[in-house]
C-alpha positions as CSV (number, residue, x, y, z in Angstrom):
1,M,142.5,168.3,298.9
2,C,143.3,171.8,297.6
3,E,146.0,173.8,299.1
4,K,144.2,177.1,300.1
5,I,146.0,180.3,299.9
6,N,145.2,183.6,301.3
7,L,144.2,186.0,298.7
8,T,143.1,189.5,300.2
9,Y,144.1,191.4,297.0
10,G,145.6,194.3,299.2
11,Y,142.5,194.8,301.3
12,S,143.4,195.1,304.8
13,M,140.9,192.5,306.6
14,T,139.0,192.9,309.9
15,D,139.4,190.4,312.8
16,N,136.3,188.7,311.5
17,D,138.0,187.4,308.5
18,F,136.1,185.5,306.0
19,N,138.4,185.3,302.9
20,P,136.6,184.4,299.8
21,G,140.0,184.0,297.9
22,K,140.8,181.2,300.5
23,V,137.3,179.4,299.9
24,L,137.2,179.9,296.3
25,T,140.8,179.4,294.9
26,S,143.6,176.9,295.4
27,A,147.4,177.3,294.9
28,D,147.5,174.4,292.5
29,Q,144.7,175.4,290.1
30,V,143.6,178.2,287.9
31,P,141.0,180.4,289.7
32,P,137.5,179.7,288.7
33,R,135.0,182.4,287.5
34,V,132.6,183.4,290.2
35,L,129.6,185.4,290.3
36,S,128.0,186.8,293.5
37,A,124.5,188.3,293.8
38,P,121.7,189.0,296.4
39,Q,119.1,186.1,296.9
40,K,116.4,188.6,295.8
41,Y,116.4,192.2,294.2
42,I,113.1,193.9,294.3
43,Q,112.6,197.5,293.0
44,G,109.7,199.7,292.1
45,A,107.6,202.6,293.2
46,G,106.0,201.9,296.7
47,V,107.6,198.7,297.3
48,L,108.3,199.4,300.9
49,N,104.7,199.1,301.6
50,C,104.9,195.4,300.7
51,I,108.3,194.6,302.6
52,G,106.4,192.8,305.2
53,Q,104.5,190.6,302.5
54,Y,108.2,189.8,300.8
55,I,109.6,188.8,304.2
56,N,106.7,186.9,305.3
57,G,106.4,184.9,302.1
58,L,110.4,184.4,301.1
59,M,112.0,184.0,304.6
60,R,111.1,182.8,308.2
61,V,111.2,185.8,310.3
62,D,109.4,186.3,313.6
63,R,111.5,189.1,314.9
64,A,113.6,191.8,312.7
65,A,115.8,194.6,313.8
66,I,115.5,197.8,311.8
67,F,118.6,199.6,311.7
68,A,118.8,203.2,310.2
69,S,119.8,206.8,311.3
70,R,117.6,208.6,313.6
71,R,115.7,210.1,310.8
72,G,115.6,207.1,308.9
73,L,114.0,205.3,311.9
74,T,111.2,208.0,312.0
75,T,110.5,207.9,308.1
76,Q,111.4,204.7,306.2
77,G,111.9,202.6,309.3
78,A,108.5,203.5,310.8
79,Q,106.9,202.7,307.2
80,I,108.7,199.3,307.3
81,A,107.8,198.7,311.0
82,E,104.1,199.2,310.0
83,S,104.4,196.7,307.2
84,L,106.1,194.1,309.3
85,Q,103.5,194.4,312.0
86,E,100.7,193.4,309.5
87,Y,102.2,190.1,309.5
88,S,102.9,189.9,313.2
89,I,106.5,190.3,312.8
90,D,108.3,191.8,316.1
91,V,110.5,195.2,315.3
92,V,113.5,196.2,317.3
93,N,114.9,199.5,316.3
94,A,118.7,200.2,316.5
95,Q,120.0,203.7,315.6
96,F,123.2,204.2,313.4
97,N,125.3,206.9,314.5
98,G,126.9,208.1,311.4
99,E,130.1,205.9,310.9
100,C,130.7,202.2,309.8
101,S,133.4,201.7,312.5
102,Q,134.6,198.7,314.6
103,A,133.1,200.6,317.6
104,E,129.7,201.3,316.1
105,I,129.4,197.6,314.7
106,A,130.6,196.1,318.3
107,M,128.0,198.5,320.1
108,H,125.1,197.1,318.1
109,Y,126.1,193.8,318.2
110,D,126.3,193.8,322.0
111,A,123.0,195.5,322.1
112,L,121.3,193.1,319.8
113,A,122.9,189.7,320.7
114,D,120.0,188.9,323.1
115,Q,117.1,190.1,321.2
116,Q,116.6,186.8,319.4
117,L,116.5,188.3,315.9
118,D,115.9,186.4,312.7
119,C,117.2,189.0,310.3
120,L,118.3,192.7,310.4
121,I,117.1,195.4,307.9
122,A,119.6,198.0,307.2
123,V,117.9,201.3,305.8
124,G,119.8,204.2,304.4
125,G,123.0,205.0,302.5
126,G,126.3,203.2,301.9
127,K,127.6,203.2,305.2
128,V,124.4,202.3,306.8
129,A,124.2,199.1,304.4
130,D,127.9,198.3,305.3
131,A,127.6,198.5,309.1
132,G,124.3,196.6,308.7
133,K,125.9,193.7,306.8
134,C,128.8,193.6,309.4
135,I,126.4,193.6,312.6
136,A,124.2,190.7,310.8
137,H,127.3,188.7,310.2
138,R,128.4,188.7,313.5
139,L,124.9,188.1,314.9
140,N,124.9,185.1,312.3
141,I,121.4,186.3,310.7
142,S,120.2,187.5,307.5
143,V,120.5,190.9,306.3
144,I,118.1,193.0,304.3
145,V,119.1,196.2,302.5
146,V,116.8,199.1,301.7
147,P,118.8,201.9,300.2
148,T,117.5,205.3,300.5
149,L,120.0,206.8,298.0
150,A,121.3,205.6,294.7
151,S,124.7,207.0,295.4
152,T,126.8,203.7,295.6
153,D,126.8,200.1,294.7
154,A,127.2,198.9,298.2
155,P,123.6,197.5,298.6
156,C,124.0,194.3,296.7
157,S,127.4,193.1,297.7
158,A,128.8,190.7,300.0
159,L,131.7,193.0,301.6
160,S,131.8,196.1,303.6
161,V,134.1,199.0,303.9
162,V,134.9,199.6,307.6
163,Y,135.9,203.2,308.4
164,K,138.2,204.7,311.3
165,P,136.1,207.1,313.6
166,E,137.5,210.0,311.7
167,G,135.9,208.6,308.5
168,T,138.8,207.4,306.3
169,A,139.0,203.7,305.2
170,E,140.4,201.3,307.7
171,S,139.6,197.7,306.2
172,V,137.3,195.6,304.0
173,E,135.0,192.8,305.5
174,F,133.9,189.9,303.3
175,F,130.9,187.7,304.1
176,P,129.9,184.4,302.8
177,Q,126.6,185.5,301.6
178,N,125.4,188.4,299.8
179,P,122.3,190.1,301.2
180,A,119.1,187.9,301.4
181,M,116.9,190.8,300.0
182,V,117.5,194.1,298.5
183,V,114.4,196.4,298.3
184,V,114.6,199.5,296.3
185,D,111.7,201.9,296.6
186,T,112.3,204.3,293.7
187,D,109.8,207.0,295.2
188,V,112.1,207.1,298.2
189,I,115.3,207.3,295.8
190,V,114.0,210.1,293.7
191,S,113.0,212.3,296.7
192,A,116.6,212.6,297.9
193,A,119.2,215.2,296.6
194,E,120.1,215.2,293.0
195,R,123.9,215.2,293.9
196,Y,123.6,211.9,295.5
197,F,121.8,210.3,292.4
198,V,124.5,211.6,290.2
199,A,127.2,210.6,292.4
200,G,125.7,207.1,292.0
201,I,126.1,207.6,288.2
202,G,129.8,208.4,288.6
203,D,130.4,205.2,290.6
204,A,128.4,203.0,288.4
205,M,130.0,204.2,285.0
206,A,133.2,202.8,286.2
207,T,131.8,199.2,286.6
208,W,132.1,198.6,282.9
209,Y,135.6,200.0,282.2
210,E,137.1,198.4,285.2
211,A,135.2,194.9,284.4
212,K,136.5,195.1,280.9
213,V,140.1,195.4,281.9
214,C,139.8,192.5,284.3
215,L,138.1,190.4,281.8
216,D,140.9,191.1,279.3
217,N,143.8,190.6,281.8
218,P,144.4,187.0,282.8
219,S,146.1,188.1,285.8
220,A,143.5,190.2,287.4
221,R,141.0,189.1,289.9
222,N,137.8,190.2,291.0
223,S,136.7,191.2,294.7
224,L,136.1,187.6,295.4
225,G,139.9,186.6,294.5
226,A,138.5,184.9,291.4
227,L,138.2,185.5,287.6
228,P,135.3,187.7,286.5
229,T,132.3,186.0,284.6
230,L,131.1,187.1,281.2
231,A,127.8,187.7,283.0
232,S,129.0,190.2,285.4
233,C,130.8,191.8,282.6
234,A,127.8,192.1,280.6
235,M,126.2,193.6,283.4
236,G,128.8,196.2,283.6
237,E,128.4,196.9,279.9
238,M,124.7,197.2,280.2
239,C,125.1,199.5,283.0
240,A,127.2,202.0,281.1
241,Q,124.8,201.7,278.1
242,T,121.9,202.6,280.4
243,L,123.7,205.5,282.0
244,F,124.8,206.9,278.6
245,E,121.2,206.7,277.0
246,Y,119.1,207.7,280.4
247,G,121.5,209.4,282.7
248,E,120.9,213.0,281.7
249,V,117.1,212.7,281.7
250,A,117.1,210.8,284.8
251,A,119.1,213.3,286.6
252,A,116.9,216.2,285.4
253,S,113.9,214.1,286.7
254,V,115.2,213.8,290.1
255,L,115.8,217.7,290.2
256,L,112.2,218.0,289.9
257,N,111.4,215.0,292.1
258,Q,109.8,213.1,289.1
259,N,109.8,209.2,289.0
260,N,109.8,208.1,285.5
261,T,111.2,205.3,283.2
262,A,114.5,207.0,282.9
263,V,115.0,207.3,286.6
264,D,113.8,203.6,287.3
265,K,116.6,202.4,284.7
266,V,119.4,204.3,286.3
267,I,118.4,203.4,289.7
268,E,118.8,199.8,288.4
269,A,121.9,200.6,286.8
270,N,123.5,202.3,289.9
271,T,122.3,199.6,292.3
272,L,122.0,196.2,290.8
273,L,124.0,196.0,287.6
274,S,126.8,198.0,289.2
275,G,126.6,196.2,292.4
276,I,127.0,192.9,290.7
277,G,129.3,194.0,288.2
278,F,132.1,195.7,290.5
279,E,132.2,192.8,292.8
280,S,132.1,190.0,290.3
281,G,133.6,192.0,287.3
282,G,136.5,193.4,289.1
283,L,138.1,196.6,289.9
284,A,141.1,198.6,288.5
285,L,142.6,201.8,288.4
286,A,139.4,204.0,288.7
287,H,138.7,202.7,292.3
288,A,142.3,202.6,293.4
289,I,142.3,206.4,292.6
290,A,138.9,207.0,294.4
291,L,140.0,205.2,297.5
292,A,143.1,207.5,297.4
293,Y,141.4,210.8,297.2
294,P,139.9,210.8,300.7
295,E,143.5,210.5,302.0
296,I,143.5,214.3,301.4
297,E,141.2,215.8,304.3
298,F,139.3,218.5,302.4
299,I,138.3,216.1,299.5
300,H,137.4,213.5,302.0
301,D,135.0,216.2,303.8
302,H,133.3,217.8,300.8
303,Y,133.1,215.2,298.0
304,L,131.1,211.9,297.6
305,H,132.6,208.5,296.7
306,G,131.1,208.5,293.2
307,E,132.5,212.0,292.4
308,M,135.8,210.6,293.4
309,V,135.4,207.5,291.2
310,A,134.4,209.7,288.3
311,M,137.8,211.4,288.3
312,G,139.4,207.9,288.7
313,T,137.6,206.6,285.7
314,L,138.9,209.5,283.7
315,A,142.3,208.8,284.6
316,Q,142.0,205.2,284.0
317,L,140.8,205.9,280.5
318,A,143.5,208.4,280.1
319,M,146.1,205.6,280.8
320,E,144.5,203.2,278.4
321,D,144.4,206.0,275.6
322,S,140.6,204.9,275.3
323,D,138.5,206.2,272.5
324,D,135.8,206.3,275.2
325,A,137.7,209.1,277.0
326,E,136.0,212.1,275.5
327,R,132.6,210.5,275.5
328,V,132.8,209.8,279.3
329,T,134.2,213.3,280.1
330,R,131.4,215.0,278.1
331,F,128.7,212.8,279.7
332,F,130.2,213.5,283.2
333,A,130.0,217.3,282.7
334,R,126.5,217.3,281.3
335,V,125.3,215.4,284.5
336,G,127.5,217.5,287.0
337,L,130.2,215.2,288.0
338,P,133.9,216.6,288.2
339,V,135.9,216.3,285.3
340,H,139.2,218.3,286.2
341,F,141.1,218.9,289.4
342,A,139.5,222.2,290.4
343,Q,136.0,220.5,290.4
344,I,137.4,218.4,293.3
345,S,139.5,221.0,295.0
346,F,142.7,219.2,294.3
347,E,145.7,221.3,294.0
348,P,148.1,219.5,291.7
349,D,150.9,222.0,292.4
350,N,150.7,221.0,296.0
351,L,153.4,218.4,295.9
352,E,152.4,216.8,299.3
353,A,148.8,216.3,298.1
354,M,150.0,214.7,294.7
355,N,152.6,212.6,296.4
356,K,149.8,211.4,298.8
357,L,147.4,210.7,296.0
358,I,150.0,208.8,293.9
359,E,151.4,206.6,296.7
360,A,148.0,205.7,298.0
361,T,146.7,204.8,294.6
362,L,149.8,202.6,293.9
363,A,149.4,201.0,297.2
364,R,146.0,199.6,296.3
365,P,146.7,196.2,294.3
366,I,143.5,196.8,292.2
367,A,145.5,199.5,290.6
368,H,147.8,196.8,289.0
369,N,144.8,195.1,287.6
370,M,145.6,197.2,284.6
371,P,147.2,195.5,281.5
372,M,150.2,198.0,281.6
373,P,152.5,198.9,284.3
374,V,151.2,201.5,286.7
375,T,154.1,203.3,288.1
376,K,154.7,207.0,289.7
377,D,155.3,208.4,286.2
378,S,152.3,206.7,284.2
379,L,149.9,207.5,287.1
380,T,151.0,211.0,287.0
381,E,150.7,211.5,283.2
382,A,147.1,209.8,283.3
383,L,146.1,212.1,285.8
384,F,147.3,215.2,284.1
385,K,146.0,213.9,280.8
386,A,142.6,213.3,281.9
387,H,142.6,217.0,283.7
388,E,143.5,218.8,280.6
389,L,140.7,216.8,278.8
390,G,138.3,217.6,281.7
391,L,139.1,221.4,281.1
392,K,138.8,221.2,277.4
393,I,135.3,219.4,277.9
394,A,134.2,221.9,280.6
395,A,134.9,224.9,278.5
396,D,132.9,223.3,275.6
397,E,130.0,222.1,277.7
398,G,130.0,224.7,280.4
399,N,129.7,224.2,284.4
400,E,125.8,224.6,284.9
401,A,125.2,221.1,286.1
402,Y,128.2,220.9,288.3
403,T,127.6,224.3,289.6
404,R,123.9,223.6,290.3
405,L,125.0,220.4,292.5
406,H,127.5,222.2,294.4
407,A,125.7,225.5,295.2
């Protein structure tokens, strides 16, 4: 029998611990390569009108909860309910109150435990998806995720970030299964603000550069505690290629509420390719920095996760002395992502803030998936090197896109 070992990789875990490292790895063997993915991924214009057909044909569901914000319940939630009712699937509404916290999760578990549900449909952004996955896991039912933004890669994964009530990350919860279905209506995505779409590009671009680091480093582990697969890394590479080729056109199209081929491709990159790529390919310095930035209150309150990941990616590329550093920085500047400290309201001369950023980054074990030692000195050097390149590129490219998104 394999001796199971606890591999959390630096994540603080919730009381409802499922630890994929304990299941998938053993102390006396080299970790296997593992890929994790949703059972079904459905993307297209108007697909929400057919969600009842998908659920009726692919799952056994008589009663479903629709979990969304107050606004979401009256818009996409109502659309989903109408489609479900065409197939005689009963609907229970559950309103998300804004934070994926233990209190919010427990409240909905208590409210839904006696509802005899077969599945929960989480409709909204990343925190709705994360909370929905936690609630469904506690209820021992399937979860279906319907993202209304392409701002993060949360919908496809078998993990959730759980936050403190004030909004800073508290822990990560892992699940035995990915969502049973992810349904992405591109008409819904394109109607959201451009800034969310662009933030998703920032989050997704990191996927390839972090997966490549983890693939090349035999000591690195993915979010499952396993080694990355070639397939997940190939998805990460395709994700970056798609963003470079279609990202600028897609962002401009979203600004005009136009749904087209470029938008469709970037939505898939932001959601599916990045979703599988980050979970199964692995994370590194880019996300370690991104998860540290919210420790600074003003940044936490005013910037999106993907914008912080963009800054982390530039620092990672600087540490690697990557040939792609200038290409990525120019691309970010053109779509409106931050490329230097001022664009994320970070004051490097504020020693308290700088020390907080560095200490929080170094405390993340994913930072040490890098092939070189990540120390206070090397991290500081990389942050400033990326900042200086960002200033230079911003002077060349201008700030028009960034200024528009932050007006």
